[in-house]
N, C-alpha and C positions, 0 to 999 in steps of 0.2 A: 494288577491291583496296586503295586507300589507307585505307578504313575498317577493313578486316581488319588492316592493319599497325598502325593506331592502337589497335585493340582489344587486339592482342597486346602492344603497348608498355605500355598501361595496366595490363594484367594482370601484366606483368613488374614494373612499378614497385610495384604493390600487394603482390606477393609479397615484394619486397625490403624494404619498410619499412611494415609495417602499423601498428605502434604504437611508442612510445618511452618511455624512462625519462629524465627530466630532473631536475636539481636544482641547488641552490646549497649549497656547503660553505663554512663560514666558521669562523675567519678565512681568507680566500682565500690568504694568504701561507704558510699551514701545509700546504697540499695541492697536489699536482700532477696526479694522475690519480684517476679513479674506475674501479675494476675490477668487472665484473659476473660473478658465478658462479651457476650453477644448482646448488642444494643438493639432494642426494639422501640417503637414509638412511645411505649408506656413504661418500659423498665430496662434494666441491664441484668442479664441472666449469667450467673457464673458458669464458666466452661472448664477451666483448668488453671494450673499455676506451674511455675518453674522456678527453682532456686538458682540464683546467680552464682557463677563460679568466681574465683579470685580476680578474674579479669573483667567481671561484669557481664559475662556472656550467658545467654539462656536459650533454650529451645523448647517449644511447646508443640507436640505432635497434634495433627488434625486428622481425625478419621472421617469416614464417609458420612457420619451423622452430622458433621458440622456444616451447616447450610451456608450458602453464599449470603453476604450481607455486610453490615457495619459491625466492627468489633472494637473494643476498647482495651488498651493495655493500661492497667493501674500499677504504678511503680512506687508509690509512697502514700502516706496519710497526710491530710484527709483525702480520700479518693476523688472527691469532686473537684479538687484543685490540682491533682497530680495524675493526670491521665492524658492519653491521646487516642484519636480515632485512626482506624485503618480499614481498607476495603479488602474483603476476601471474596474472590469469585468462584472458589471451589475447584480451580484449575491450575493453580501455581503456588509455589512456595513464596513466603514473604521474609525478607531479611532487612534489617534496619539498624540504625545507630541513633542514640539519643543522649543529649546532655543539656542541662539548663542553659548553657552558654551558646551552644551551636544549634540547638533545637533538634528537630526530627529530620532524618534523611533515610531514604529507602535505597538499598543497594541491589535488591532483587524483588520483583513484582511489577509487571508492566502497568497494572491498574494504578497502584499507588505512585509509581514514578511519573506516570502520565499526569495525574492530578496535581502532584507536587510541582512538576515542571511547569504546568499551566499556571498554577498559583504564583510561582516565582516570576514567570514571564509577565503576567498581568501586573504584579506589584511594581516591577521595573518600569513598565510603560506608564502606569498611573503616576509614578514618581516623576517621570519625565514630563508628563502633562502638568503636574503640580509645579515643577520647576519653571516651566514655560510661563505660566501665569504669574508666578512669584517674581519673575524677572521683568514683567510688564513688557514683554517683547512685542514688536510690530512685524515680526517675520512671519507672514501668513503662509508662505511656502513651507517654512519649517514646521508650522502648525499642521498643515495638511499632510506632511510626511509622517508626523507622529501619529495622526489619526489613521493614516493608511496602514501603518505598522500595527496599530491596535486592531483594525479590521482584518488584516491578513493573518495575524496571530490567532484571533478567535476562529477564523475559518479553517486554519491549519489544524488546530486542536479539535474542532468539531469533526473534521474528517478522520483524524487519527484515532479518535475515541469511539468511533461508530461501533456499536455492538458490545461495548464494555459497560461495566457499572459506573465507571468514571464519567461516562457520557452524560449521565443524569446531572452530576455536579457542574460539569463544564457548561452545559446548556443553561442550567439555572443561574449561572454566574455571568451570562452574556451581558457585556457592558453596553452602556449608551454610546452610540457612535454618531457624532455630528455629521451632517451632510455637507456642511460648509463651515467657515470660520465662525466661532462664537466667542463673545467676550466672557469674562469669568462669571459674571452674574447670570448670564443666559445659560452657560454651560452647567453651572452648579444647579440651577433650577431644573433643567432638563435631566440631569443626572439623578437628582432625587425623585423627580416625577416618574422615572422609568425603573427605579432601583429594584422594585419588587415584581416587575412585569413578567419576568421569565421564571419566577419561583413557582414550582408546582407544589402547593401546600398539601395536596392530597397524596403525594408520593411517599410511600412508607420508607423508602431508602433515605430520602432527605429527612423525614421525621425522626429516623433512628440516629442520625448524626447530629453534630453541633451546627450544621450549616444554616438551618432555618433560624435557630436562636441567634447566631452571630449576625446573620443578615438583618433580622428585625431590630436587634439592639443597635446595629450600625445605622440603620435608617432613622431611628428615633433619637439617638444620642450623638451621632457623629456627622450629620449632614446639614446642619443648619447653624448659621452664625447667630440667628435670632432664636434664642431658647426661651421665649416667653411661654407661659402656661397655655395660652391659646394655641400656639404652634404645637406644643406637646400633645394637647387634646386632639387636635386635627390629625396628627400623625398616628395616634392610637386608633382613631376612627378609620384611617386609611388601611392600617394593618388588618383590622377586623373585616373591612370590606374586601380586601384582597383574598383573604382566606375563604370567604363566602359561606355557604350553608354547610351544616354538619361539622365534623371534626371538633366535637365538643372537648375532648381531652386535650388536643393540641392547643385549642384556644385557651383552655383553662391554664395549662402549663405556661404558655407564653404570657398571658395577662398577669399571672401570679408573679412571674419573674420581673415584668415591667413594673407592676405595683410595688414589689419589694424594693426595686431600685429607687423609685420615687419616695418610698417610705424612708429608706436610708439616706436619701438626699434631704430629708426633712422638708418635703414638699407635700403637705397634706391635701392641698387643693387638687392636684392632679391625681394623687393616690386615691382620694375618695371619689374623684370623677370616674376613674377606671373601675372602682368597686361598684358604684351606683349604676354606671352605664352597661357594664359587662360582667365583671368578675363575680359579683354576688350571685347572680342568676346562674352563671356557669358552675360555680362551686356547689350550688344546690342540685343542679341537674346531674352533675357527675358524682354526687354524694361525697364530696370532699369536706366532710363535717369539720375537721380541724381547721381547714382554711376558712370556712364560713365563720367559725368562732373568732379567728384572727381578724377578719374583716370587720366584724361587728365591734370587737374590742378596740381596734384602731380608730374607727370612726367615733365611737363613744368618748374616746379620750383626746379628741382634737381640741386645740385651744379655742376657748369660747363656749365649750359645752360644760354643763354641770358635772362635777366629778362623781364617779360611781360611789354609791353609798356602802358603808360597812359598819358593823357593830364593834365596839371595843369598850374597855373600862379604863379609868384613870383615877389617880389618887389626888384628892383635893383636901389638903390640910388634915390628912389622916382618914378621910372618908372616901370610900370607893364609889365612884360615879359610873353607872352603866349608861352608855349613850350611843349615838351613831355620828358619823361624820356630818351628815346634814343637820343634825340637831345641836351639836356642840356650838357654844357661843361664848368663847373666852378670849377671842383675839380679832384683830382687823384683817389678818392674813394667816394662812396656814401653809405649811410645807410638808407634804407627804413624801417620806424618804423610804425607799426600799433598799435594804442592805442585808448583809449576812456576816456572821462571825467568821466564816471560812473564806471571805472575800478580802484579799490583801489590799486591793484598791479602796474598798470601803473603810478599812481600818486606817488608811492614810487620810481619807476625806472627812470622816466623822469628827476628829479633833479640830480640823479647819472649820467645819460647820459650827461646832460648839463655840469657837472663838468669834465667828461672824455673828452668830445669834446674840452674843452678849451685847452687841451694839444695835440690835434690831429686835427690841422687845415687842414690837407690833406683830411679829411673826411667831406663831406657835408651831413647833415641829412635832409631827406625828411619825415616829420611826417604826417601820414594820420590818421586823427581822425574819427573813426567809430562812428557816432552819429545818434540819432533819430531826433535831432534838433540842431540848431547852438548856442543857448544862452550860455550854460555852456562851450562849446568848445571855444567860443569867449572870455570868461572871462579868460581862462587859457593860450591861445597861446601867449599872450603878455609876459609871463614869459620866453619865449624861442625865443628871437628875432633873433638868428642866425640860427634857423631852417627854412626850407621851409615848410609851413603848407598847407595841402590839406584837405578840408572838405569832408568826405565820408558819405553823407547822405544815409539812408537806413540801416545803421549799418551792420548787417550780410548779407543783400541782396545787398550790395554795389558791383558794377561790378569790382572794383579794388581788394577788399578783396577776391572776388570769384576767380578772375584770379590768385591770389597768394595763394589760398588754405588756407586762414587764418581761423583757428578754435578757436583761443583764443588770448587774448591780455594781455601783449604786445607781438608782433611778430617782430623779427629783421631779416633783410636780408641785408647782406653786399655785395656790388658790386665793381668791379674794374672800371677803367676809361672807358672801353668799355661797361659797364653795364652787364658784365658777373657775375653770382652769384658765389662768392668765399667762403662764409660761411653763416651759419644760426644759430648764437649763441642763446643759450637758454635765457640768460639775459645779463645785462650790465657787470657783472663780467666776464662772458665768453667772451664777446666782448673785454673787457680790456685785457684779456690774449692773444687774437688773435692779437690785434693791437700792443701790446708790444713785441710780438714774431715774 
């Protein structure tokens, strides 16, 4: 009987902790916890956490319920900027070291060491190719030797990774290998033409990692000397063509990320092309309602469009006038300013704006205070008697700021007499340049 009890106990212990992820984060003083998440194509699911000791070391046990796949270690806030991927095959322990200066290194785990070693080897060879072209060398034998090293390295890692999870990444990263000498222009064109050929966009392991995102962003933003909008649009079309049918969520997430990048680059032409050609339909098909609203708001607020209308009241020689933005007719230009009494940058910019407006009487300022309450706002508006003040309660959930796609304060929108958007200056200094020119 005692042997049966012992056997059951051993089986229970084995099920509770089969493997582990351990590591050292440095400098230790900068970190407190390591959080483990299981990455899937659509989410990251919390698994466990471990507190770091005084040396920055941690261990997270993995029981039999932890499935093979892609996992993320989050080590600081914000999580989307402070994490790294790792591969867990359900068969081995994982040990690693990480620091911002030296990056991520694996000391235990064949899967991760294989992928890391492959990535490092390819980086070195690609740097050698880059150096060759930069030197404008005529040594064609040397060129062929470099390409042979590239081909042999890929073949060696293909063989070494057979049957592993890392094999998926290594094969998807298969580089373009010239058959003969190519000048820089030809090589660059062929490299880009084939860059996505080996990526299996339907593979859930790739979808769960950062690989597809990194690959696609590199294709669009890192492989062309000519960065015209026509090239950008063509590259977006290529990505969608490579993904093929289905994979609506993946397409939505990728296109949203690319759209956001062009939005942040202040390139509404390409951003709205992505929205019109792909992302609007995708967001509706996947019921990403918040994204749909963002797309509509961004397009509605493009330069050249009529500004979104809203109601407000203002004082005219002691008389309260109720009107709308579209109906007001007191100036040749209007500046709609979104600000907040809790925004330090706003409190720096508003006095500058007041000073600038003193010499630009042709511009009427409509200042919309995005506030949780009226008290602090009321204390400040008296300092700007020439502005029309509108209280936007609800702050970021205010209908006016939502209609204008406001994501930060201060936000400035310059309108002409007909309330058409003529400029969206970044700050008062940029506004000054626009008005003076």
